[in-house]
C-alpha positions as a Markdown table, in Angstrom:
| # | Residue | x | y | z |
|---|---|---|---|---|
| 1 | Met | 27.1 | 19.1 | -23.0 |
| 2 | Thr | 26.0 | 21.2 | -20.0 |
| 3 | Asp | 22.7 | 20.8 | -18.4 |
| 4 | Thr | 21.1 | 24.2 | -17.7 |
| 5 | Ser | 17.7 | 22.9 | -16.8 |
| 6 | Gly | 18.3 | 23.0 | -13.1 |
| 7 | Pro | 17.9 | 20.3 | -10.6 |
| 8 | Val | 15.5 | 17.4 | -11.3 |
| 9 | Ser | 13.4 | 16.1 | -8.5 |
| 10 | Ala | 14.2 | 12.6 | -7.4 |
| 11 | Asn | 10.6 | 11.5 | -8.3 |
| 12 | Ala | 11.1 | 12.8 | -11.9 |
| 13 | Ala | 14.4 | 11.1 | -12.2 |
| 14 | Asp | 12.9 | 7.9 | -10.8 |
| 15 | Arg | 10.0 | 8.1 | -13.2 |
| 16 | Arg | 12.4 | 8.5 | -16.2 |
| 17 | Ala | 14.5 | 5.6 | -15.1 |
| 18 | Val | 11.5 | 3.3 | -14.6 |
| 19 | Glu | 9.9 | 4.3 | -17.9 |
| 20 | His | 13.2 | 3.6 | -19.7 |
| 21 | Leu | 13.3 | 0.1 | -18.2 |
| 22 | Leu | 9.7 | -0.6 | -19.0 |
| 23 | Gly | 9.9 | 0.9 | -22.4 |
| 24 | Arg | 6.7 | 2.8 | -21.9 |
| 25 | Pro | 5.4 | 5.8 | -19.9 |
| 26 | Leu | 3.9 | 5.2 | -16.4 |
| 27 | Ser | 0.2 | 5.9 | -16.2 |
| 28 | Gln | -0.8 | 9.0 | -14.4 |
| 29 | Thr | -4.6 | 8.1 | -14.4 |
| 30 | Trp | -5.5 | 7.2 | -10.9 |
| 31 | Pro | -8.0 | 4.3 | -10.8 |
| 32 | Thr | -11.3 | 4.9 | -8.9 |
| 33 | Gly | -11.2 | 3.4 | -5.4 |
| 34 | Ala | -7.4 | 3.1 | -5.3 |
| 35 | Leu | -5.4 | 4.3 | -2.4 |
| 36 | Ala | -4.6 | 8.0 | -3.0 |
| 37 | Pro | -1.1 | 9.4 | -3.5 |
| 38 | Gly | 0.3 | 10.5 | -0.1 |
| 39 | Ser | -1.6 | 7.8 | 1.8 |
| 40 | Arg | 0.3 | 6.3 | 4.7 |
| 41 | Val | 0.6 | 2.5 | 4.5 |
| 42 | Arg | 2.1 | -0.4 | 6.4 |
| 43 | Val | 3.8 | -3.0 | 4.1 |
| 44 | Val | 3.0 | -6.4 | 5.6 |
| 45 | Arg | 4.5 | -9.8 | 5.1 |
| 46 | Asp | 2.6 | -12.7 | 3.4 |
| 47 | Pro | 1.3 | -15.2 | 5.9 |
| 48 | Asp | 2.0 | -18.1 | 3.5 |
| 49 | Trp | 5.6 | -17.5 | 2.7 |
| 50 | Asp | 8.7 | -15.7 | 4.0 |
| 51 | Gly | 8.3 | -12.4 | 2.1 |
| 52 | Pro | 8.1 | -10.3 | 0.1 |
| 53 | Trp | 10.0 | -8.1 | 2.5 |
| 54 | Gln | 12.2 | -9.1 | 5.5 |
| 55 | Val | 10.1 | -7.1 | 8.0 |
| 56 | Glu | 6.9 | -5.0 | 8.1 |
| 57 | Phe | 7.4 | -1.3 | 7.7 |
| 58 | Thr | 5.7 | 2.0 | 6.8 |
| 59 | Gly | 5.8 | 4.2 | 3.8 |
| 60 | Thr | 3.7 | 6.5 | 1.6 |
| 61 | Ile | 1.9 | 5.8 | -1.7 |
| 62 | Asp | 4.0 | 7.6 | -4.3 |
| 63 | Ala | 2.5 | 9.7 | -7.2 |
| 64 | Met | 5.4 | 8.7 | -9.5 |
| 65 | Gly | 2.9 | 6.5 | -11.4 |
| 66 | Ala | -0.7 | 5.5 | -10.9 |
| 67 | Pro | -1.5 | 2.0 | -9.6 |
| 68 | Glu | -1.7 | -0.5 | -12.4 |
| 69 | Pro | -3.3 | -4.0 | -12.5 |
| 70 | Ala | -1.0 | -6.8 | -11.3 |
| 71 | Gln | -0.4 | -9.1 | -14.3 |
| 72 | His | 1.3 | -12.3 | -13.0 |
| 73 | Ala | 0.0 | -15.8 | -12.3 |
| 74 | Arg | -0.3 | -15.3 | -8.5 |
| 75 | Ala | -2.0 | -11.9 | -8.7 |
| 76 | Leu | -5.4 | -11.6 | -7.0 |
| 77 | Thr | -8.4 | -10.7 | -9.1 |
| 78 | Gly | -8.4 | -6.9 | -9.4 |
| 79 | Glu | -5.1 | -6.5 | -7.5 |
| 80 | Leu | -3.3 | -3.2 | -8.1 |
| 81 | Leu | 0.5 | -2.5 | -7.9 |
| 82 | Tyr | 1.4 | 0.7 | -6.1 |
| 83 | Trp | 4.6 | 2.7 | -6.0 |
| 84 | Val | 5.5 | 3.1 | -2.3 |
| 85 | Thr | 8.3 | 5.3 | -0.9 |
| 86 | Phe | 9.7 | 3.8 | 2.3 |
| 87 | Asp | 10.2 | 5.7 | 5.5 |
| 88 | Ala | 13.6 | 3.9 | 5.8 |
| 89 | Pro | 15.5 | 1.8 | 3.3 |
| 90 | Gln | 14.4 | -1.9 | 3.3 |
| 91 | Tyr | 15.7 | -5.3 | 2.2 |
| 92 | Asp | 13.5 | -7.8 | 0.4 |
| 93 | Cys | 13.1 | -11.5 | 1.4 |
| 94 | Asp | 16.1 | -12.5 | -0.7 |
| 95 | Gly | 18.4 | -10.0 | 1.1 |
| 96 | Cys | 18.6 | -7.6 | -1.8 |
| 97 | Gly | 18.6 | -3.9 | -1.2 |
| 98 | Pro | 18.4 | -1.6 | 0.5 |
| 99 | Tyr | 15.5 | -0.1 | -1.4 |
| 100 | Arg | 14.0 | 3.3 | -0.8 |
| 101 | Lys | 11.0 | 2.7 | -3.1 |
| 102 | Ala | 9.3 | -0.2 | -4.8 |
| 103 | Arg | 6.1 | -1.3 | -6.7 |
| 104 | Ile | 4.1 | -3.4 | -4.2 |
| 105 | Gly | 0.9 | -5.4 | -4.6 |
| 106 | Gly | -2.1 | -4.0 | -2.9 |
| 107 | Arg | -2.5 | -7.3 | -0.8 |
| 108 | Tyr | 0.6 | -6.3 | 1.1 |
| 109 | Leu | -0.6 | -2.8 | 2.0 |
| 110 | Arg | -2.6 | -1.7 | 5.0 |
| 111 | Ala | -3.8 | 1.8 | 5.4 |
| 112 | Glu | -2.1 | 3.6 | 8.4 |
| 113 | Pro | -4.1 | 6.1 | 10.5 |
C-alpha cells in the first residue's frame, strides 16, 4: 500500500500514537483558566523528592491534547496534566529518555516570561 496523503505533522503522528495507547481520543476542549497552548513554561523539580525530571528545563505547552485532570492518588485537587514539548530532549529521574515531549502535572510548571 502506498501512502499518497503527503507528510503528516509530528504533532498529528504523536496524537495518533498516544490515542492508540490510551484507547481513546485526546480532548481538544481547553479548560477555562488553563495555561494556553504555546505558553512558555519552566519544568521544575519537586522539593520533596528527586524528580520527576533530572534537571529543570524550559518548554512549550503543546496543543496536541487539552489539559486533563490528573487522576492518581498523589494528584493535587484540581491539578491538570499538560502536554509539554521540550526545548531540548530530557531524561526523567529514573534515567529514562531522552524525551522530547511529555504529559506533566501543572504543579511542576511555572510560566516563563
